[in-house]
C-alpha positions as CSV (number, residue, x, y, z in Angstrom):
1,M,31.5,-45.7,-216.3
2,P,29.0,-42.8,-217.0
3,E,27.5,-41.9,-213.2
4,G,24.0,-40.5,-212.2
5,D,24.4,-37.0,-213.1
6,S,25.8,-37.9,-216.7
7,V,22.7,-40.5,-217.9
8,H,20.5,-36.9,-216.8
9,R,21.8,-34.9,-219.1
10,V,21.9,-37.9,-221.5
11,A,18.7,-38.9,-221.3
12,A,17.5,-34.7,-221.2
13,R,19.4,-34.4,-225.0
14,L,16.6,-37.8,-226.3
15,H,13.5,-36.3,-224.3
16,A,14.0,-33.4,-226.3
17,A,14.8,-34.8,-229.1
18,L,12.1,-37.7,-229.3
19,A,9.5,-36.8,-227.5
20,G,5.6,-36.3,-228.5
21,K,7.3,-37.0,-231.7
22,P,6.6,-40.4,-234.3
23,L,9.4,-42.3,-234.8
24,T,10.1,-42.7,-238.3
25,H,12.9,-45.6,-238.3
26,A,14.0,-47.8,-235.7
27,D,17.0,-50.4,-236.0
28,L,17.6,-52.3,-232.4
29,R,20.9,-54.3,-233.5
30,V,21.1,-57.3,-231.2
31,P,19.5,-60.5,-232.0
32,R,17.1,-61.1,-229.9
33,F,15.2,-57.6,-230.7
34,A,16.2,-57.4,-234.1
35,T,13.2,-58.1,-235.8
36,A,10.6,-55.8,-234.0
37,D,8.9,-52.6,-236.0
38,L,8.8,-49.3,-234.1
39,A,8.6,-47.6,-237.0
40,G,4.9,-44.8,-236.4
41,R,4.8,-45.5,-232.3
42,T,5.5,-41.5,-230.9
43,T,8.6,-41.5,-227.6
44,L,6.6,-40.3,-224.9
45,D,9.6,-40.0,-222.9
46,V,12.8,-40.2,-222.1
47,T,13.3,-41.0,-218.4
48,P,16.4,-41.2,-215.8
49,R,16.9,-44.1,-213.6
50,G,19.9,-44.7,-211.9
51,K,22.5,-45.3,-214.2
52,H,20.3,-46.7,-216.4
53,L,17.4,-44.9,-219.1
54,L,14.0,-45.8,-220.3
55,A,12.5,-44.4,-223.5
56,R,8.2,-45.1,-222.9
57,L,6.9,-45.7,-226.6
58,E,3.3,-45.6,-227.6
59,G,1.8,-49.0,-227.2
60,G,3.0,-49.5,-223.4
61,L,6.5,-50.7,-224.4
62,T,9.9,-49.5,-223.4
63,L,13.0,-49.6,-224.8
64,H,15.4,-49.6,-221.6
65,S,19.6,-49.6,-222.3
66,H,22.7,-48.8,-219.8
67,L,25.5,-47.3,-220.4
68,G,28.5,-49.3,-218.7
69,M,31.7,-48.7,-219.3
70,D,31.8,-47.4,-221.9
71,G,28.2,-46.7,-223.9
72,A,26.8,-43.5,-225.4
73,W,23.6,-42.4,-226.9
74,Y,24.0,-39.5,-229.2
75,V,21.7,-37.2,-231.2
76,F,22.7,-36.2,-234.8
77,G,21.0,-33.7,-237.5
78,P,19.3,-35.4,-240.5
79,A,21.5,-33.7,-242.4
80,E,24.6,-34.7,-239.9
81,K,26.6,-37.2,-240.2
82,W,27.5,-40.1,-237.7
83,R,30.4,-40.1,-235.5
84,G,30.6,-41.5,-231.9
85,G,32.8,-44.9,-233.4
86,P,32.5,-47.7,-236.0
87,S,29.2,-48.8,-237.2
88,Y,29.4,-52.2,-235.9
89,E,29.4,-50.3,-232.3
90,I,26.2,-49.1,-233.3
91,R,23.5,-51.4,-231.2
92,A,20.1,-49.1,-231.3
93,V,18.9,-46.0,-233.8
94,L,16.2,-44.5,-232.8
95,A,14.9,-41.6,-236.0
96,A,11.9,-38.6,-235.8
97,A,11.5,-36.5,-238.8
98,D,13.7,-34.2,-237.7
99,A,16.8,-36.2,-234.7
100,T,18.0,-39.5,-235.2
101,A,19.0,-41.0,-231.2
102,V,22.1,-42.9,-232.2
103,G,23.2,-45.6,-229.3
104,Y,26.6,-47.7,-229.8
105,R,28.3,-49.7,-227.7
106,L,25.1,-50.1,-225.5
107,P,25.9,-53.4,-223.5
108,V,22.5,-53.5,-221.7
109,L,19.8,-52.4,-224.5
110,E,15.8,-54.6,-224.8
111,L,11.9,-53.9,-225.3
112,L,9.9,-54.9,-222.5
113,R,6.4,-53.4,-221.2
114,T,6.5,-50.3,-219.7
115,A,4.4,-52.7,-217.0
116,E,7.0,-54.6,-216.5
117,E,10.3,-52.1,-215.9
118,D,10.4,-52.8,-212.5
119,R,12.1,-56.1,-213.9
120,A,14.7,-54.6,-215.2
121,V,15.1,-51.3,-212.5
122,G,13.7,-53.0,-209.1
123,H,16.5,-53.7,-207.8
124,L,18.0,-50.4,-207.4
125,G,17.8,-48.1,-203.9
126,P,15.9,-44.4,-204.4
127,D,17.0,-42.7,-207.4
128,L,19.7,-39.4,-206.0
129,L,18.0,-37.6,-208.9
130,G,14.5,-39.0,-209.6
131,P,11.3,-38.4,-207.4
132,D,11.6,-41.1,-205.6
133,W,14.9,-39.9,-203.8
134,D,14.8,-40.3,-199.7
135,A,18.6,-40.2,-197.5
136,G,17.1,-41.1,-195.4
137,R,15.9,-44.7,-196.6
138,A,19.5,-44.7,-198.6
139,A,21.6,-44.2,-195.2
140,G,19.4,-47.3,-194.1
141,N,20.7,-49.6,-196.5
142,L,23.9,-48.2,-195.7
143,L,23.7,-49.1,-192.6
144,A,22.0,-52.9,-193.5
145,T,26.3,-54.2,-193.8
146,P,28.1,-52.3,-191.3
147,G,30.6,-54.3,-192.1
148,R,31.3,-53.4,-195.8
149,P,33.4,-51.1,-196.8
150,L,32.2,-47.1,-197.3
151,G,33.6,-46.5,-200.6
152,E,32.2,-50.3,-202.7
153,A,28.0,-49.6,-200.6
154,L,28.0,-46.4,-202.1
155,L,28.7,-47.5,-205.7
156,D,26.1,-50.5,-204.4
157,Q,22.6,-49.2,-206.7
158,R,20.7,-51.5,-204.6
159,N,21.9,-49.1,-201.5
160,L,21.1,-45.5,-204.1
161,A,21.2,-45.6,-207.3
162,G,23.7,-43.2,-209.5
163,I,26.9,-42.7,-207.9
164,G,29.7,-44.1,-209.7
165,N,33.7,-43.8,-208.9
166,I,34.3,-40.4,-208.6
167,Y,31.7,-39.2,-206.4
168,K,33.2,-42.5,-205.1
169,S,36.1,-40.9,-203.7
170,E,34.7,-37.2,-203.6
171,L,32.4,-38.3,-201.1
172,C,34.6,-40.4,-198.9
173,F,36.8,-36.9,-198.8
174,L,34.3,-35.0,-197.9
175,A,33.3,-37.4,-194.7
176,A,37.2,-37.8,-193.6
177,V,37.3,-41.6,-193.9
178,T,39.1,-43.3,-196.4
179,P,37.0,-45.7,-199.0
180,W,37.6,-48.5,-196.7
181,T,36.2,-47.8,-193.7
182,P,33.9,-50.3,-192.7
183,V,30.1,-48.6,-192.8
184,G,29.4,-49.2,-188.8
185,A,32.8,-47.4,-188.0
186,L,32.2,-44.4,-189.3
187,P,31.3,-41.5,-186.3
188,D,28.8,-41.7,-185.5
189,P,27.0,-44.0,-187.6
190,E,23.0,-43.7,-188.3
191,V,23.9,-39.6,-188.6
192,T,27.1,-39.7,-191.2
193,A,24.9,-41.6,-193.2
194,V,22.4,-39.4,-193.6
195,R,24.9,-36.6,-194.4
196,I,26.6,-38.7,-196.7
197,A,23.7,-39.4,-198.2
198,A,23.1,-35.7,-198.5
199,A,25.9,-35.2,-199.6
200,A,25.7,-37.0,-202.6
201,Q,22.4,-36.0,-203.7
202,R,23.7,-32.0,-203.4
203,L,26.7,-32.7,-205.5
204,L,24.8,-34.8,-208.4
205,A,22.2,-32.2,-208.8
206,A,24.5,-29.4,-208.7
207,N,26.4,-30.7,-211.7
208,T,23.8,-32.1,-213.6
209,G,22.9,-29.1,-214.9
210,H,25.5,-27.4,-216.9
211,G,28.0,-29.6,-219.4
212,G,31.3,-28.9,-217.8
213,P,34.0,-30.2,-216.5
214,R,32.6,-32.6,-213.2
215,N,33.0,-30.3,-210.1
216,T,32.7,-31.3,-206.3
217,T,35.1,-27.8,-205.0
218,G,33.7,-25.6,-205.8
219,S,36.1,-24.1,-207.4
220,H,36.8,-23.2,-211.0
221,R,40.5,-23.0,-212.0
222,P,41.2,-25.5,-214.4
223,G,42.9,-29.2,-211.9
224,R,41.0,-28.1,-209.3
225,E,37.3,-29.1,-210.2
226,L,37.5,-32.2,-207.2
227,F,39.3,-32.5,-204.6
228,V,41.2,-35.9,-204.6
229,Y,39.7,-38.3,-208.0
230,G,42.8,-38.7,-210.6
231,R,45.1,-36.0,-208.6
232,A,47.3,-39.3,-207.5
233,H,51.0,-38.1,-206.4
234,R,49.3,-34.4,-206.2
235,P,49.2,-32.2,-203.8
236,C,45.5,-32.0,-201.6
237,L,43.8,-30.0,-201.7
238,R,43.4,-29.1,-198.2
239,C,45.9,-29.4,-196.7
240,G,48.7,-30.1,-199.4
241,T,49.7,-34.1,-198.6
242,A,50.3,-36.3,-201.9
243,V,46.6,-38.3,-203.2
244,R,47.5,-41.6,-202.5
245,E,46.2,-44.4,-205.4
246,A,44.8,-47.9,-204.6
247,P,41.9,-50.1,-206.0
248,Q,38.2,-51.2,-204.6
249,D,36.6,-53.1,-206.3
250,D,38.9,-53.1,-209.1
251,R,38.3,-49.9,-209.4
252,P,41.1,-46.9,-208.5
253,T,40.0,-45.4,-205.5
254,Y,41.9,-41.9,-203.9
255,W,42.4,-40.5,-200.7
256,C,44.7,-38.4,-198.4
257,P,46.2,-39.7,-196.4
258,R,45.9,-36.9,-194.0
259,C,42.5,-35.8,-194.5
260,Q,40.5,-38.7,-194.3
261,S,41.5,-41.3,-191.3
262,G,40.9,-45.6,-191.4
263,P,41.9,-48.6,-193.1
264,T,43.5,-48.5,-196.1
265,P,44.8,-51.0,-198.7
266,D,48.3,-50.9,-196.5
267,T,47.1,-50.8,-193.1
268,P,48.7,-53.7,-191.5
269,T,46.0,-56.8,-190.3
270,N,46.9,-58.2,-187.2
């Protein structure tokens, strides 16, 4: 599933291609909105909200989409062949005079009134890359369920919007605790939760402005861009211990058994 920085880049591409231009053609290939006529409406802006995309159109309408696990938006020039999957996977087409945006495999696609956007995204916590970002509020949301494992709490978009599985593992490594550590068991929980929230915002912001490999380590050597994510059985970049992998909430999760303290899936329960 794309993380907040990736969605932010997608929104920037769509905004550059469509904003300020009237739609010459629009095709929403979902039954509920298949007859919607959007041609002639000007795209006002394309805004990311956590992992959601909001394309606001003239006349008070918003096209809301979410990429889910493998959805994608592509932008093509007038003579460019569409590529992104077979045609039956296309869910949306938004065309202006000089560019066409095509959405593939979008699990969420709906047309709603702009005044009612909260119905789609109002449940989200502060956006790590948005104007409403507030590290203190995000930390308070995490601390509200002290018995919840940190990894699960970080992925809950109601706490803070934009973290995915990669950043979850990396943030737990940087905090030196395992993803299964209860939020309330963090060392000095109030202070640590704020530091984790601030680190999350800093990492996503640093990775938003470029299209290269996501980087949390500061190293640009191939294979050393991330501390633990995707490095199962390989040496920890900090101590050399083999990185471990196990599922958490049905998602692969990575940690260093030496650098990170706290419970793990194989920790005895009694």
